[in-house]
C-alpha positions in Angstrom: 54.4 -17.7 -23.9 55.9 -14.6 -22.3 54.1 -11.3 -22.8 56.3 -8.3 -22.5 53.3 -6.0 -22.1 52.4 -7.3 -18.6 54.1 -8.0 -15.3 52.4 -11.3 -14.4 52.5 -13.5 -11.3 50.5 -16.5 -10.3 47.5 -15.7 -12.4 47.5 -12.0 -11.6 48.4 -9.1 -14.0 50.3 -6.9 -11.6 51.2 -4.2 -14.1 50.5 -3.2 -17.6 53.8 -2.2 -19.2 52.7 -1.2 -22.7 51.5 2.1 -24.2 48.9 0.9 -26.7 45.4 2.6 -27.1 43.6 -0.7 -27.4 44.6 -3.4 -24.9 43.6 -7.1 -24.9 44.0 -8.8 -21.5 44.9 -12.4 -22.6 43.4 -15.6 -21.4 46.8 -16.9 -20.5 50.4 -15.9 -20.0 53.3 -18.3 -19.7 50.9 -21.2 -20.0 48.9 -20.0 -16.9 45.4 -18.7 -17.0 44.9 -15.0 -16.3 42.3 -14.8 -13.5 42.9 -11.4 -11.9 43.7 -7.8 -12.8 45.6 -6.7 -9.8 45.7 -3.7 -7.6 46.5 -0.6 -9.7 47.6 -2.7 -12.6 46.6 0.0 -15.2 46.9 2.9 -12.8 47.4 6.2 -14.7 47.7 4.6 -18.1 46.7 7.7 -20.0 47.0 6.2 -23.5 44.6 3.4 -23.0 41.3 4.0 -24.8 39.8 0.5 -25.0 40.3 -2.7 -23.0 39.1 -6.2 -23.9 39.2 -8.6 -21.0 39.5 -12.4 -21.5 36.8 -14.6 -20.0 39.3 -16.3 -17.7 39.4 -13.2 -15.5 37.1 -13.3 -12.4 38.5 -10.5 -10.3 39.2 -6.8 -11.0 41.1 -5.5 -8.0 41.2 -2.1 -6.3 42.3 0.9 -8.4 42.9 -1.5 -11.3 42.0 1.1 -13.9 42.3 4.2 -11.7 43.1 7.4 -13.4 42.9 6.0 -16.9 41.6 9.3 -18.1 41.3 8.3 -21.8 39.5 5.0 -21.2 36.2 5.1 -23.1 35.3 1.4 -23.4 35.9 -1.8 -21.4 34.3 -5.2 -22.1 33.9 -7.0 -18.8 33.3 -10.7 -19.4 30.7 -12.9 -17.8 33.4 -14.5 -15.7 34.0 -11.5 -13.5 32.5 -11.7 -10.0 34.0 -8.7 -8.3 34.9 -5.1 -9.2 37.1 -3.6 -6.5 37.3 -0.3 -4.5 37.9 2.6 -6.8 38.5 0.2 -9.7 37.6 2.8 -12.3 38.3 5.9 -10.2 38.5 9.1 -12.2 38.1 7.3 -15.6 36.6 10.6 -16.9 36.2 9.4 -20.5 34.3 6.2 -19.7 30.9 6.3 -21.5 29.0 3.1 -20.6 29.3 0.0 -18.5 27.4 -3.3 -18.8 27.6 -5.3 -15.6 27.9 -9.0 -16.4 25.6 -11.7 -15.1 28.4 -13.2 -13.0 29.1 -10.0 -10.9 28.1 -10.1 -7.3 29.8 -7.1 -5.8 30.8 -3.6 -6.8 33.3 -2.0 -4.4 33.2 1.4 -2.8 34.1 4.3 -5.2 34.3 1.9 -8.1 33.2 4.5 -10.6 34.0 7.6 -8.6 34.2 10.7 -10.8 33.4 9.0 -14.1 32.0 12.2 -15.3 31.3 11.0 -18.9 29.4 7.8 -17.8 26.0 8.0 -19.4 24.7 4.5 -19.0 25.2 1.6 -16.6 23.2 -1.7 -17.0 23.0 -3.8 -13.9 22.5 -7.5 -13.8 20.4 -9.2 -11.1 23.4 -11.1 -9.9 24.7 -8.0 -8.0 24.2 -8.3 -4.3 26.1 -5.4 -3.0 27.1 -1.9 -4.3 29.6 -0.1 -2.1 29.6 3.4 -0.6 30.4 6.3 -3.0 30.3 3.9 -6.0 29.0 6.5 -8.5 29.9 9.8 -6.8 30.0 12.7 -9.3 28.9 10.6 -12.3 27.4 13.8 -13.6 26.2 12.5 -17.0 24.0 9.7 -15.7 20.3 10.6 -16.3 18.5 7.4 -15.2 19.4 4.5 -13.0 17.5 1.2 -12.7 18.9 -0.7 -9.7 18.8 -4.5 -9.7 16.2 -6.3 -7.6 19.0 -8.3 -6.0 20.2 -5.6 -3.7 18.8 -4.8 -0.3 20.6 -1.5 0.5 21.5 1.7 -1.2 24.8 2.5 0.5 25.8 5.9 1.8 26.8 8.6 -0.8 26.2 6.0 -3.6 25.0 8.6 -6.1 26.2 11.8 -4.5 26.6 14.6 -7.0 25.0 12.9 -9.9 23.7 16.2 -11.1 22.0 15.0 -14.3 20.1 12.1 -12.7 16.4 12.6 -13.3 14.9 9.2 -12.5 15.9 6.4 -10.1 14.2 3.0 -10.0 14.4 1.6 -6.5 13.5 -2.1 -6.5 11.2 -3.6 -3.8 14.1 -5.6 -2.5 15.6 -2.5 -0.9 15.1 -2.1 2.8 17.5 0.8 3.6 18.6 4.0 1.9 21.9 5.1 3.4 23.2 8.5 4.6 23.6 11.0 1.7 22.7 8.3 -0.9 21.4 10.9 -3.3 22.7 14.2 -1.9 23.2 16.8 -4.6 21.2 15.0 -7.3 19.8 18.4 -8.3 17.9 17.2 -11.4 16.0 14.3 -9.7 12.3 14.9 -10.4 10.9 11.4 -10.1 11.2 9.5 -6.8 9.2 6.5 -5.8 10.2 4.8 -2.5 8.9 1.2 -2.4 7.0 -0.2 0.5 9.9 -2.5 1.3 12.1 0.4 2.7 12.2 0.7 6.5 15.0 3.2 7.1 16.1 6.4 5.3 19.5 7.9 6.4 20.7 11.4 7.2 20.7 13.8 4.2 19.6 11.0 1.9 17.9 13.4 -0.5 19.4 16.7 0.6 19.9 19.3 -2.2 17.6 17.4 -4.6 16.3 20.7 -6.0 14.1 19.0 -8.7 11.8 17.2 -6.2 8.4 18.8 -5.7 6.8 16.1 -3.6 8.2 13.7 -1.0 6.0 10.8 0.1 7.4 8.4 2.6 5.8 4.9 2.4 4.1 3.3 5.5 6.8 0.7 5.7 9.4 3.3 6.9 10.0 3.4 10.6 13.1 5.6 10.8 14.1 8.9 9.0 17.5 10.6 9.7 18.5 14.2 10.1 18.1 16.7 7.2 16.7 14.0 4.9 15.1 16.5 2.5 17.1 19.6 3.5 17.9 22.2 0.9 15.4 20.7 -1.6 14.6 24.1 -3.0 11.7 22.9 -5.3 10.0 20.8 -2.6 6.4 21.9 -2.1 4.8 19.0 -0.1 6.0 16.3 2.2 4.1 13.4 3.7 5.4 11.6 6.8 3.2 8.5 7.8 2.4 7.4 11.3 4.6 4.3 10.8 7.7 6.5 11.3 8.6 6.3 15.0 12.1 7.8 14.8 12.5 11.1 13.0 15.7 13.2 12.9 16.2 16.9 13.2 15.3 19.6 10.6 14.1 17.2 7.9 13.0 20.0 5.6 15.7 22.6 6.5 16.0 25.5 4.1 13.3 24.1 1.8 12.3 27.6 0.9 9.3 26.8 -1.3 7.7 24.2 0.8 4.0 24.8 1.6 2.7 21.8 3.4 4.0 19.0 5.6 1.6 16.2 6.6 2.5 14.4 9.9 0.6 12.8 12.7 0.7 15.9 15.0 -1.0 14.0 17.8 1.9 11.5 18.1 4.6 14.1 18.7 5.0 16.7 21.3 5.2 20.4 20.4 8.9 20.3 21.1 9.4 17.3 18.8 7.5 19.0 16.0 9.8 22.0 16.2 12.9 19.8 16.4 11.7 17.8 13.3 10.4 20.7 11.2 12.3 23.7 12.5 11.7 26.3 15.1 10.0 28.9 12.8 8.2 27.0 10.1 6.7 29.2 7.4 4.5 26.4 6.0 1.4 24.5 7.0 1.8 21.6 9.4 -1.2 19.4 8.8 -2.6 16.1 10.2 -2.4 13.0 8.1 -5.1 12.7 5.5 
């Protein structure tokens, strides 16, 4: 049976044509199953407040709900395996998301600037979360990442200014560049012993951090990794770290102590790593 609210082609909803506040994505149109919500299908649908997606849908494409500024709730069924790039970009009224057990990948920028998002529940089916996925989700206070991922991608939680606590699972081996930059409320940080690499600026501008302890599994730390962490008092860099970037505590104006194996690095390296005029104690490892 034809549905005048949707432009439909070969299983894909290409465009929503209606103006309702509550939208049901049907299981079939014209006798064919609906399997995909297409690229920009609901782009800039400012009236849409709630969307119910049929369990025949397995793919939510790029920008599918981009700029749906009034969207508060969407029910993603257990059939969906992929949420595309910028799929919910600038859905500034979206409050909560539950990731279904079927989902394996969240694309880059999927929830970019969802400023009202307070809660996201991940399933352990998720294998990959793209770059910038939760940039500027400024209402998130706590994140528990699934133990199915191995990498926290670059800029993944940039500007999540209310984020206080992050649970990093022991499956993670890499924290990407600027992953948590600007998370000014972050006060609890435990990096598991599975992590081997921490990228540039990973925790820059995390003003709530008072201590930074790098586990002995880490072998590489990037530039400015804790720069501008204004509340940071103490940092501990184990001997396992063989590659350390420049100015890792740049402009940490309240820092008092940095523990590092001073015998493994030249004087020039120490100045490169910690700054040319350190005003804090540089101490050997305990």
